[in-house]
Structure formats: C-alpha cells, structure tokens
DRENNUNU-997722 format. One record per atom (N, C-alpha, C, O): residue in one letter; atom name; x, y, z. Coordinates in steps of 0.02 Angstrom, whole numbers. Layout:
REM DRENNUNU-997722
 res atom     xx     yy     zz
   A   CA      X      Y      Z
...
//
This chain:
REM DRENNUNU-997722
 res atom     xx     yy     zz
   X    N   -518   1111  -2444
   X   CA   -487   1104  -2418
   X    C   -435   1076  -2414
   X    O   -436   1021  -2387
   X    N   -349   1109  -2444
   X   CA   -288   1037  -2429
   X    C   -256   1054  -2370
   X    O   -295   1092  -2341
   X    N   -231   1051  -2354
   X   CA   -208    994  -2314
   X    C   -139    953  -2320
   X    O   -141    894  -2338
   X    N    -60    992  -2302
   X   CA    -10    974  -2349
   X    C     28    934  -2296
   X    O      5    931  -2239
   X    N     65    912  -2307
   X   CA    105    879  -2235
   X    C    157    919  -2205
   X    O    183    897  -2154
   X    N    177    980  -2230
   X   CA    193   1003  -2181
   X    C    138   1038  -2120
   X    O    155   1056  -2064
   X    N     79   1042  -2146
   X   CA     39   1052  -2093
   X    C      8    998  -2026
   X    O    -16   1014  -1972
   X    N     22    917  -2060
   X   CA     41    887  -2036
   X    C    104    875  -1978
   X    O     97    835  -1932
   X    N    156    908  -1984
   X   CA    240    872  -1944
   X    C    198    970  -1910
   X    O    203    963  -1849
   X    N    172   1031  -1920
   X   CA    179   1060  -1885
   X    C    104   1038  -1800
   X    O    109   1065  -1745
   X    N     56    994  -1816
   X   CA     26    970  -1774
   X    C     46    892  -1764
   X    O     16    841  -1782
   X    N     92    897  -1738
   X   CA    126    803  -1755
   X    C    187    831  -1697
   X    O    208    791  -1654
   X    N    209    894  -1699
   X   CA    282    923  -1644
   X    C    255    950  -1605
   X    O    283    954  -1550
   X    N    156    995  -1617
   X   CA    135   1003  -1556
   X    C    126   1002  -1487
   X    O    123   1041  -1440
   X    N    120    890  -1507
   X   CA     60    856  -1461
   X    C    131    841  -1441
   X    O    135    859  -1382
   X    N    196    814  -1465
   X   CA    257    787  -1423
   X    C    258    887  -1386
   X    O    237    898  -1330
   X    N    277    925  -1417
   X   CA    292    976  -1359
   X    C    210    962  -1308
   X    O    221    967  -1248
   X    N    178    956  -1315
   X   CA    118    947  -1258
   X    C    170    865  -1208
   X    O    199    853  -1155
   X    N    158    847  -1248
   X   CA    175    783  -1221
   X    C    234    773  -1165
   X    O    239    734  -1118
   X    N    268    815  -1185
   X   CA    372    813  -1175
   X    C    338    878  -1107
   X    O    348    874  -1047
   X    N    291    942  -1147
   X   CA    282    993  -1044
   X    C    260    930  -1004
   X    O    291    900   -960
   X    N    219    921  -1023
   X   CA    147    839   -965
   X    C    208    819   -930
   X    O    226    831   -873
   X    N    239    783   -981
   X   CA    302    717   -921
   X    C    318    768   -900
   X    O    284    783   -851
   X    N    375    825   -920
   X   CA    416    867   -865
   X    C    411    873   -809
   X    O    446    859   -760
   X    N    333    911   -825
   X   CA    288    928   -768
   X    C    275    911   -704
   X    O    282    946   -655
   X    N    251    839   -709
   X   CA    247    794   -651
   X    C    302    791   -632
   X    O    314    808   -574
   X    N    369    759   -690
   X   CA    414    750   -667
   X    C    459    796   -588
   X    O    489    775   -538
   X    N    446    849   -610
   X   CA    455    915   -581
   X    C    419    871   -495
   X    O    446    831   -456
   X    N    359    900   -496
   X   CA    280    925   -436
   X    C    275    832   -429
   X    O    285    804   -375
   X    N    264    809   -469
   X   CA    242    744   -427
   X    C    210    757   -483
   X    O    209    805   -521
   X    N    170    677   -482
   X   CA     91    675   -513
   X    C     32    666   -490
   X    O    -20    641   -512
   X    N     46    686   -452
   X   CA     -7    734   -387
   X    C      7    785   -364
   X    O     44    783   -315
   X    N    -24    873   -397
   X   CA    -53    931   -369
   X    C    -67    954   -314
   X    O   -126    966   -304
   X    N    -29    964   -273
   X   CA    -12    988   -216
   X    C   -121   1009   -216
   X    O   -156   1031   -262
   X    N   -141    990   -152
   X   CA   -215   1043   -123
   X    C   -206   1089    -75
   X    O   -182   1058    -28
   X    N   -210   1125    -67
   X   CA   -176   1186    -13
   X    C   -242   1226     -7
   X    O   -226   1285    -20
   X    N   -299   1223      5
   X   CA   -349   1272     33
   X    C   -345   1357     78
   X    O   -340   1373    137
   X    N   -351   1388     24
   X   CA   -343   1455     80
   X    C   -379   1483    133
   X    O   -440   1475    131
   X    N   -358   1511    177
   X   CA   -417   1489    245
   X    C   -428   1553    229
   X    O   -394   1587    190
   X    N   -486   1574    266
   X   CA   -489   1650    253
   X    C   -548   1660    308
   X    O   -560   1603    329
   X    N   -614   1732    357
   X   CA   -640   1746    391
   X    C   -716   1667    372
   X    O   -755   1654    418
   X    N   -720   1638    323
   X   CA   -790   1650    281
   X    C   -784   1565    303
   X    O   -830   1530    324
   X    N   -709   1545    289
   X   CA   -714   1449    281
   X    C   -678   1433    356
   X    O   -700   1383    384
   X    N   -618   1476    396
   X   CA   -592   1463    453
   X    C   -623   1425    494
   X    O   -591   1374    507
   X    N   -677   1431    520
   X   CA   -707   1381    585
   X    C   -730   1313    553
   X    O   -727   1262    586
   X    N   -752   1314    493
   X   CA   -787   1250    448
   X    C   -710   1208    447
   X    O   -707   1159    484
   X    N   -651   1225    410
   X   CA   -613   1212    426
   X    C   -582   1162    452
   X    O   -568   1104    437
   X    N   -570   1210    513
   X   CA   -521   1167    559
   X    C   -580   1122    609
   X    O   -559   1083    652
   X    N   -682   1135    596
   X   CA   -699   1070    629
   X    C   -725   1019    582
   X    O   -783    997    585
   X    N   -657    989    513
   X   CA   -713    961    478
   X    C   -614    914    438
   X    O   -608    873    393
   X    N   -563    946    479
   X   CA   -538    911    450
   X    C   -471    894    531
   X    O   -435    934    561
   X    N   -483    806    541
   X   CA   -452    818    615
   X    C   -353    839    629
   X    O   -325    854    681
   X    N   -323    829    550
   X   CA   -273    826    556
   X    C   -287    902    509
   X    O   -311    905    453
   X    N   -264    957    550
   X   CA   -254   1038    502
   X    C   -196   1071    488
   X    O   -215   1127    507
   X    N   -148   1078    471
   X   CA    -73   1127    455
   X    C   -124   1198    406
   X    O   -134   1193    346
   X    N   -140   1234    433
   X   CA   -133   1336    447
   X    C    -39   1345    434
   X    O      8   1326    469
   X    N    -38   1372    389
   X   CA     15   1378    356
   X    C     39   1472    348
   X    O     49   1491    290
   X    N     49   1529    411
   X   CA     21   1575    411
   X    C     83   1615    388
   X    O    138   1614    416
   X    N     62   1659    322
   X   CA     91   1677    288
   X    C     96   1767    253
   X    O     57   1805    280
   X    N    141   1798    196
   X   CA    111   1866    154
   X    C    147   1876    134
   X    O    200   1876    165
   X    N    142   1892     72
   X   CA    177   1897    -13
   X    C    260   1928    -15
   X    O    310   1921    -50
   X    N    233   1974     63
   X   CA    330   2011     63
   X    C    377   1957     71
   X    O    434   1952     50
   X    N    326   1900    120
   X   CA    381   1891    154
   X    C    451   1814    134
   X    O    451   1752    139
   X    N    504   1874    109
   X   CA    537   1795     93
   X    C    546   1699    138
   X    O    548   1638    127
   X    N    547   1762    200
   X   CA    535   1651    230
   X    C    498   1613    229
   X    O    497   1557    255
   X    N    435   1661    172
   X   CA    364   1610    188
   X    C    385   1604    135
   X    O    361   1549    123
   X    N    423   1621     75
   X   CA    409   1626    -11
   X    C    468   1543     20
   X    O    443   1488      6
   X    N    524   1541     50
   X   CA    550   1463     73
   X    C    519   1419    107
   X    O    549   1367    123
   X    N    446   1430    126
   X   CA    418   1367    150
   X    C    361   1350     92
   X    O    353   1292     76
   X    N    334   1385     71
   X   CA    288   1347     13
   X    C    314   1313     -8
   X    O    300   1272     36
   X    N    367   1267    -64
   X   CA    376   1238    -71
   X    C    398   1162    -35
   X    O    411   1107    -59
   X    N    396   1188     25
   X   CA    378   1120     80
   X    C    333   1126     97
   X    O    325   1070    121
   X    N    281   1157    108
   X   CA    229   1137    115
   X    C    177   1103     76
   X    O    130   1067     95
   X    N    202   1128      1
   X   CA    158   1088    -56
   X    C    204   1010    -42
   X    O    179    957    -61
   X    N    268   1011     -8
   X   CA    293    934    -35
   X    C    239    867     -2
   X    O    206    817    -17
   X    N    261    913     58
   X   CA    203    878    115
   X    C    135    852    104
   X    O    128    793     91
   X    N     77    899    110
   X   CA     29    929     56
   X    C     25    865      8
   X    O    -25    831     22
   X    N     68    836    -51
   X   CA     62    765    -70
   X    C     93    723    -36
   X    O     95    673    -71
   X    N    123    711     24
   X   CA    167    688     74
   X    C     84    628    126
   X    O     75    570    144
   X    N     55    677    125
   X   CA     12    700    216
   X    C    -78    671    144
   X    O   -136    666    163
   X    N    -52    659     67
   X   CA   -110    687     66
   X    C   -158    624     82
   X    O   -127    576    105
   X    N   -254    613     69
   X   CA   -291    594    122
   X    C   -278    588    203
   X    O   -327    563    232
   X    N   -229    603    240
   X   CA   -239    597    290
   X    C   -191    666    328
   X    O   -144    638    356
   X    N   -188    706    334
   X   CA   -183    800    315
   X    C   -195    848    293
   X    O   -152    867    254
   X    N   -245    887    300
   X   CA   -237    943    262
   X    C   -202   1002    256
   X    O   -171   1015    307
   X    N   -197   1040    214
   X   CA   -145   1087    237
   X    C   -163   1143    205
   X    O   -176   1142    145
   X    N   -164   1196    240
   X   CA   -199   1271    212
   X    C   -132   1317    230
   X    O    -85   1297    263
   X    N   -138   1379    202
   X   CA   -130   1435    201
   X    C   -166   1492    234
   X    O   -226   1501    239
   X    N   -133   1515    247
   X   CA   -161   1600    272
   X    C   -122   1659    260
   X    O    -61   1652    258
   X    N   -149   1718    249
   X   CA   -125   1788    221
   X    C   -134   1808    270
   X    O   -189   1837    270
   X    N   -104   1810    327
   X   CA   -101   1875    374
   X    C   -115   1945    362
   X    O   -133   1978    411
   X    N   -109   1982    291
   X   CA   -109   2046    277
   X    C   -180   2058    274
   X    O   -209   2111    285
   X    N   -218   1962    247
   X   CA   -289   1987    214
   X    C   -342   1966    264
   X    O   -400   1987    271
   X    N   -305   1910    303
   X   CA   -323   1889    369
   X    C   -313   1911    454
   X    O   -330   1868    494
   X    N   -289   1968    479
   X   CA   -264   1983    510
   X    C   -298   1954    596
   X    O   -273   1921    642
   X    N   -362   1986    586
   X   CA   -378   1949    624
   X    C   -413   1880    656
   X    O   -435   1873    713
   X    N   -410   1815    581
   X   CA   -340   1764    631
   X    C   -275   1760    631
   X    O   -245   1708    644
   X    N   -254   1800    621
   X   CA   -184   1773    648
   X    C   -193   1820    720
   X    O   -190   1781    768
   X    N   -205   1903    748
   X   CA   -200   1906    814
   X    C   -236   1878    835
   X    O   -216   1861    891
   X    N   -304   1850    821
   X   CA   -350   1752    881
   X    C   -292   1740    895
   X    O   -292   1731    956
   X    N   -216   1731    866
   X   CA   -182   1675    899
   X    C    -89   1693    951
   X    O    -58   1667    997
   X    N    -81   1745    911
   X   CA    -48   1785    935
   X    C     24   1768    896
   X    O     77   1756    924
   X    N      9   1772    825
   X   CA     54   1792    801
   X    C     78   1844    763
   X    O     54   1871    713
   X    N    142   1855    801
   X   CA    165   1909    806
   X    C    256   1899    723
   X    O    284   1949    699
   X    N    271   1835    707
   X   CA    305   1833    657
   X    C    283   1749    588
   X    O    242   1703    590
   X    N    321   1763    554
   X   CA    265   1744    494
   X    C    353   1715    431
   X    O    391   1757    407
   X    N    358   1663    424
   X   CA    280   1608    430
   X    C    297   1542    500
   X    O    333   1493    510
   X    N    249   1576    532
   X   CA    222   1513    570
   X    C    169   1478    562
   X    O    118   1513    567
   X    N    159   1412    549
   X   CA    154   1363    573
   X    C    106   1333    634
   X    O    125   1324    692
   X    N     12   1314    595
   X   CA     18   1282    682
   X    C     -8   1246    662
   X    O    -35   1260    608
   X    N    -19   1158    698
   X   CA    -58   1116    672
   X    C   -111   1102    736
   X    O   -101   1115    795
   X    N   -162   1076    710
   X   CA   -234   1058    741
   X    C   -244    991    729
   X    O   -255    967    673
   X    N   -240    953    796
   X   CA   -303    905    780
   X    C   -331    893    826
   X    O   -307    892    883
   X    N   -387    881    810
   X   CA   -487    883    821
   X    C   -482    972    854
   X    O   -482    988    913
   X    N   -477   1017    796
   X   CA   -458   1085    815
   X    C   -449   1126    876
   X    O   -486   1163    908
   X    N   -404   1113    880
   X   CA   -345   1109    963
   X    C   -272   1093    911
   X    O   -251   1047    876
   X    N   -242   1186    936
   X   CA   -188   1174    911
   X    C   -133   1151    951
   X    O   -108   1179   1000
   X    N   -115   1093    921
   X   CA    -46   1075    981
   X    C     -5   1060    979
   X    O     22   1012   1005
   X    N     24   1128    924
   X   CA     96   1134    903
   X    C     91   1187    851
   X    O     46   1210    817
   X    N    177   1199    861
   X   CA    171   1306    811
   X    C    247   1292    827
   X    O    281   1276    876
   X    N    257   1306    758
   X   CA    328   1307    738
   X    C    345   1387    696
   X    O    313   1403    647
   X    N    388   1422    718
   X   CA    396   1473    683
   X    C    484   1509    650
   X    O    542   1514    671
   X    N    451   1524    596
   X   CA    527   1542    554
   X    C    502   1477    479
   X    O    456   1437    464
   X    N    552   1497    458
   X   CA    582   1416    380
   X    C    620   1333    423
   X    O    675   1306    432
   X    N    547   1324    439
   X   CA    599   1252    456
   X    C    581   1194    410
   X    O    527   1176    387
   X    N    683   1153    399
   X   CA    684   1119    335
   X    C    631   1090    328
   X    O    583   1101    365
   X    N    628   1023    252
   X   CA    556    971    287
   X    C    571    953    347
   X    O    553    969    404
   X    N    621    901    313
   X   CA    624    852    369
   X    C    594    861    430
   X    O    542    836    450
   X    N    653    923    475
   X   CA    622    953    515
   X    C    535    937    542
   X    O    512    897    582
   X    N    495   1007    484
   X   CA    432   1001    481
   X    C    392    934    462
   X    O    333    924    478
   X    N    421    903    435
   X   CA    379    837    432
   X    C    381    793    506
   X    O    344    747    525
   X    N    429    820    533
   X   CA    440    776    619
   X    C    374    794    638
   X    O    323    760    642
   X    N    385    863    652
   X   CA    320    873    702
   X    C    267    874    681
   X    O    226    894    723
   X    N    238    856    613
   X   CA    180    839    607
   X    C    155    770    607
   X    O     99    745    604
   X    N    234    738    612
   X   CA    228    666    603
   X    C    185    651    707
   X    O    142    611    723
   X    N    229    714    760
   X   CA    236    659    840
   X    C    169    723    836
   X    O    131    702    879
   X    N    141    779    812
   X   CA     98    823    851
   X    C     31    754    813
   X    O    -21    729    834
   X    N     66    748    760
   X   CA    -26    696    756
   X    C    -12    621    741
   X    O    -32    582    697
   X    N     36    615    798
   X   CA     43    525    782
   X    C     46    490    740
   X    O     31    431    746
   X    N     62    510    697
   X   CA     64    483    640
   X    C    141    428    629
   X    O    192    453    652
   X    N    149    359    595
   X   CA    177    345    582
   X    C    228    335    562
   X    O    244    277    547
//
C-alpha cells in the first residue's frame, strides 16, 4: 500500500476538525455533560428515596415553554452537580405520576427534600429565579 502525502494531509485535517469540534462543544456546553435522569413509573419511588435533593421537571414534547426551560434545567444540573439530582418526567408518557401531584399545567417543576415536596414552580421561570428557589428549598448557600 502506497501512502501519499495527500492522504496524510486529509487524515491530519480530519483530526484538526474533530479537535476543534470537541473544543467548541465544551465551550458551548461546559466541560461537564448535564446528567438528567428520566422519570417513569418503574424508577420514580427509587429516585425519590435515594436522592435527598431531587428536582423533577414535568414536561411534554409539544410544550413550547417546556422547551424554553430545558436548557435552564441542564445548566442548573451542571451547577448543582453532586448536590442536587435533576430529573424529567414526560407527562404524556407518565400521566399517573403527573396526576398524582395534581399537575394541570406544564412546565411544572417540583422540588423534593428527603422525599417530600417542598416547593412547586409552575411556568417557564428564568434561570436565576429557579436557582434561587432551589437554594431556598434545599437550604443551600
């Protein structure tokens, strides 16, 4: 097999492209990837009992305000990583869970401390307002 300089340059360009893409992704999204757990009937109780500070975002795909809240939840999950667990519950796929909390409007975000609901936010709140509610509900600095 003959390896030409053009092939080497193509490989090198590909490596540069991949490196730049990684750098841009990390810059846009931060080095940490947000960890947001999906909630469903099978894992709801376990998530509630295993996490002292739990945030559940009740949403649906067709909901415009829910799409506005999603990046806020992702940012907050990075900021509170290791302290607060963030989850999302699709109300169309889990009507029993949403109905159990009397949710009639989405997005609705419920904050649980030690398995007990301590705050409920209905609507698309800005990041700083939601962050303040989380800090207050969970007694965080």
